[in-house]
N, C-alpha and C positions, 0 to 999 in steps of 0.2 A: 423646531423639529424633535421630534424624539430622539433620544440616544438609544441606539441599539448595540448591545454586546452578545457575541459569540461564544460559543464554545463547541469545537468540533472534535468528536472521537471515532476511532476505528481508523481504517486504511486510508491512504491517500486518494483512492476512490471516491471516497465519502468527503475528503477534503476538497474535492472538484466541486461537489454539490454545494458546499458552504462556500466556496467562490463565486460560485454563480447566482447564490441567493445574496450575498453580500453587493454584487454588481446591480441586481434588481432594486435592491433598499437605496443605495448610494445616487441610482439614476433618478430615483424619485425624492432625493433631497435630503432622507435620513441622515444622521449624523452616526459614524461606527466608533464605537470606544473599546479598548482593550481591556477596561477594567470594570467588571461585572458590578461592583459596588456603584460605579457612575452611572449605569445604565437603568433606561427606563423600563425597556423590555430587553429579556436574554434569549437568545434561540439556540436551543440545544442539539447539534443535530447527532442523531445518536448511533451505534452501532449492535449488534446483537446475534453476533456471527458464533460466538460461543458463549458458556455461561459465566464467564470472567468480564466478558464484553458487555452482558447484558447486566449483570451486576453494576460494573462501573458506569453504565449510563444513567441509570436506577439513583446510584450515588449520587451523580452530580446533579440530577433533578431536584432531589433532596437538599442538596448544599445550596443551589439557587433558591429553594422556594424558602430557605431560611431568611434569603433578602427580603421576600416581601414579607414578612411578619417583622423584620427588625428594620428594614432600610426603606427606600424610597422606591423600590421596583414595584412595577405596575403590571407586568405578564410577562408568563413564560410561555413560549413556544417550544414543543418538542417535534422534530422531524426525523427522518432517517428510519434505518430498521427496525429499530426498537417500537417505534409509531405504527410502521406497516404493520408488523407482526403481532402487536399487542394493542391493537387500536381500542378496543374495548373496556381491556383491563385498566389502561392506562386513563381514559375518561373517566371511568367509574371508581378506581381506588384511588387517583391522584387529585383529587379537588382544586390543588395547587396549580396545575396544567391549565392555561388558559387557550391554548391552541395546538392543533395536532394534523400534520401534513403527512402523509404518504410518500412515499418515494415516486409516486406519479406526479406528486403534486409539488414538487421543488420550484416551479415558478409562479406557485400561489404566494411567496412569503409576503408580498406585499398587501394582499387581500387580508391575511390573517393578523399583520401588525394594525392595519386599519379596524378591522374588527375590535381588537383589544382595544383602541382609542375609543369606540364606540361605547365601550363595557360590554361587549358580548364576548362568549366563548363561541370558536371556532373549529370546524374539521373539515378536511377534504380528503377525498382519496381518489384521485382519476386513476385511469388504466395505466399501470406503470408501463405497459407495453407501446403504448401511446406518446409517452411524454417525449418532448422536443428534446434533442442531445445537443449538448454544447451551450453556447450563450455566454455573452460579455461577463467578465468576471474581474475580481479584486482580487490581485495575487497575495496570497498569504505565506508564501515562502522565502518571499526576501527578493532579492535583486540577482541572485547567482544562478538558480534553477528553477523549472517549474514542471509540472505534470502536464501529460497530454493525455487525454482520455480518450482512447479512439473508439472504444465499442462501450455498450452496457448490457447488461444481463448475461446469461449463460444457458447453455442446452446441454451440457455434459451431465446434468443429473447424478452426480456421486452420491452414494446414500448418505451421507453423514452431514449433507450441506443444504442447507433451506436458501441459499442465494437463488435459485431460481423460480421459489414461489416469492421473493420479498423484492428482488429486482428485475424479475420477467425475463422473458425470452432473450437469445440473442440478438442483439443489433448493433452493425457497424454504421461508423460515421461516414460520409462522402469524402473521398480522399482529397479532393479540391477544397473543400471545406478546413481540413485539418491542416494541410499546407497552408493556407489564407491565415489560421491561427498562429502558427508556428512563424511565419512571417512578422504577425506583430508582436510575438515575445521576442524575437530576435532584436526587432527596433526597439525594443525597452531594455536591451543589454542582457538578457538572459546567455548564460554562457552553458547551461545544459538544458536538454529535455529529456524528460524521463517519461518513455512510453509506456502506457499501462491500459487496462482492461482487465474485465472478469477473467477473459482468455485472450491475450494478445494475438496468439498465434492463430486463430480462427480469423482474425481479421481479413474481412471482405467477401467472405465465403455466401453470406447471405444476398450482399449488391452486387458481386462479381461474377458469382460462381466459382472461383477459386481463393485459394490462399495469397491474399495481396500484399502480407507486410512487408517481403522485401522490396515490394515496389514501393511502397510506402516510405520505408526509411531511406530509397533512393533518391526518391523527392524532397524529402526533407533535408537531405544532406546537399542536393544539389541547388535547391532554391531557397535555401535560407543561410544565414551568417552563423548559425548555431555551431560550436566547436564539439562538443560531446553529445552523442545520442546515446540513451541507455534503454534496455528491454527488460522490463517485470514482467511477471505471471504469465511464463509461457508453458504450454502442456507438452510432455515428451513424445507424444504419438504426431505430433506435428512439426516437429522439428526436422524441416524440408531441406533436401540439397541445397535448394536455393536460398533459403535462410543462412545456411551455413557458409554458402561462398560470399553471401553479403559481408559476413562479419570480415573475412577475407581481403575483399576488394572496395568495401566502404571505407575511406579512412576518418570518418565521423562516427563511426557506429563503435562505441568503446568494446573491446574484447570481454564482456560480462555478461551474462546470462542467469535469469531468476527461473528454477525450474523446479516447481514444488513436486517432487516425486510421490510423497506421502508414505510411501512403504516400499519393500523391495520384496517381499514375500509375495508371490503369485495368487497364493489362498486369500491371503488380507487385501492383495488389490482387486481380486474378482468380486470380494463381500462389498468394497468399497465402490462398485460399478466404474473402478478407472479405465480406462483405454488402453488395453494394452497389459502386458504382464511384465513379471521382473526382467527377463529376458530381452526386451522392450528397452526396459529404462537403462539396464548396462549397456544394451546397444547405442543408446542414444550419448549417454554421457562418454563412452569410449569414443564415437564419432568426434564429438566436440572437442576431445582431449587431443586426439590425434589429427585433427584436420583444422583446429584453431589454435595456432600456436601461442602461448601464455594467457589462453581465457581462465578467467574468473568465476565460476559457478556457485551461486548460492542456491540451497535447495530447503525444503522442511520436509517433517515427516511426522506422522500422528502415532502415538504409542498409544496401547491398551484398548485399539479397537476390537467390538465384539469378536469372540472366538480366536484372538490373537494369541498363539500358543507360545510356549518358552524358547521352542524351535525358531518359531517366526520372528521374533524379536532376538534370538541370538544371528539369525541370518541378517537380520537389520542392522546389528553391531559390528557385524564382519564388514558387511558393504560398507558403513561410515569409515571404518578404518581403513578398507580399502580404495576406496574414491578418493579420499583425502578433500573432501569441500573446501573453497577457502572460506565460503561462509554457510554455516548449517542452523538451523532452528529447529526445535521439536516443540510439540502440542500432545498433552496428555487428551485423550478421545472425551468430548464434550456431548453428552448424550441429548439431543436436539428434537424437541416434540414436534410431530409432524413430518420427520424425516422417515425414511425406511428403516435407518439404521436404529431407530429408538427401539423398533419393535424386534429387534435381531435376538436370538438367545446368546446365551454364553456371555453376557456382561460380565466386564471385568472389575475387581474390587479396585476403589479410589486408590487405596495404599499400595497396592501392585502397579496401578499405573503411574504414581508419583515415584516409585521406586525405579521403573524402567527408566522415566523422563529423565532421571538423575543420572543412571548409569550410562546413559547415551549421551548427557551433556558433558559426562566426564570424558569420555571417550574424544569428543571434539575439542575441548579445553586444550587436550595434550598434542593434538592436530594443531591447531592453531598457534600455539605457544613454538611447536618447531617451526611453521611457516612465518612466524613473525620474526623470530631470532635470525632467519636466515637473510632477514631484510638488512639487517644490521650492516652499514656499510655500503649500502647501494645507494645509488642516485636515482632518483624519481621526479617525474612530472607531477605536481598536483594543482588543485582549483582552490584559491584561499576562498575562505567562506564569512570568517567573522573574526575579531578581536577580542580579549580578554582581560580587561585591565585589571584583575586580582591575580591570574596566573603572569602578566605581562606576556602573553604569548597568542597568534594566531592560530584557528583550528583552518585546517585545510583537508581534503581529501583527494586519494589517486583515482585513477580511472577505474581502478578494480573493487571500489567502495561505493554504494549507493548512497543516498543521503537518507540520514533518519535512520537507518536500519543496521549499517554497517560500520566499521571504525573509523578513525579520522587520526589525522597526521598533526599533531602538534609542534609548532615552531617558535622558539623563543625569539623574540625580536620586539623593537620600541613601536610603540603607536605610531603609524604613518608611514611605518618603513615599507608596508604591503598594502593593497586594496582589495575588496571583496571584488571577486569575479576574476581577479588576475592569475594567470598562469604563471608559475615558477619552477624551478628544479632547484629541490633540497636533496642533502645527504641525510640517510636514517642514522642516527646516533644512539638510540636503545628502543626497546621495544615492550610493550604490555602484553596483557593475554590478547587485546584487540585492538588495540590502539599503538602509534609508533611516535617517536620523538625525533624532531631531525633538526638541521641546522641548514640557514641559506648559504648557498654556493657564493 
């Protein structure tokens, strides 16, 4: 059988599609290799959320194309958001690409591979609103944690975002199906389940006529042996009293939440077509701080959105200093074709965008340094992830740090002293900008 290599780009939601495609190929008997130079066919699952993501996708396609000219690579398959958005351009301008699958054709990966085996070019773009959600998958995140995608698509229609066009309307997965998948992951030894979707807080509204995320979290806690449940991609207008209550009553739901606020200026939020104004964002953050003791909040903001004034930006800076988010990331506005914001007046100069980004992240660095230093001497529970033989240390995470995007805890210890997936208590001895150094108790 042919050897298949994979390059997965973009967000965890995209990674889940990669794992499903891997599941289909392994079920058909294909060998999977982590080394693209050994592969007969390479699948590139692309992202196209912002310009930088599109460029990264294109660069990866061109890099893999070099293997067709200089190695034994027989075919390239491009999937994901870039394929969905630029289907005609990719097939026309990149003859190196042998097959193209839209976001609605993730389950057709075997057909694409078989077409290449026959020496044919292949493309398929099934209705993204009808694609079957979920499916057997091959985990790529190791044995410690896994993502659980509870929904697909989005109905929010923010003016800067093309996700509804590329991923389709919002669709929840049935609760029983999600619980069964979580049980299987628990049986595999997964210690942490990271719940994701384009808008996790909207879960259930289409299937059950209500926001059913709190109910799902209770069932995941009660019906599986998973120790940590974590929430990403929550919208501030849907942080209900029931969800806040779940943080306090569900011992497995870690006190961590990811809420992309995107801005605090009401005028900017209105042009973004965000649901709720600055007052709603402030109220949501305040309720979480006062009602959930010790909660860690991650958020993101966009700077340089069309029409953002100096006063708007100053308001955002002051709010960031006031809110003291444990984790904060910023993006410069990316002008995406086909989105309403693309045509908005008062587009902002790229250098101004970059300057505002730099200022905002300097504020956050000062906040993070103070928060990290305050942890020195404290004792915390961490989840062991991996051992690094070069530094002779284990990397781990606290419950207040999400995998891949937040900081780590490094523990000096000999190989074999700890195991991946183990929970241990450590004492913090030093702090870096975003990471911690600790010793075993």
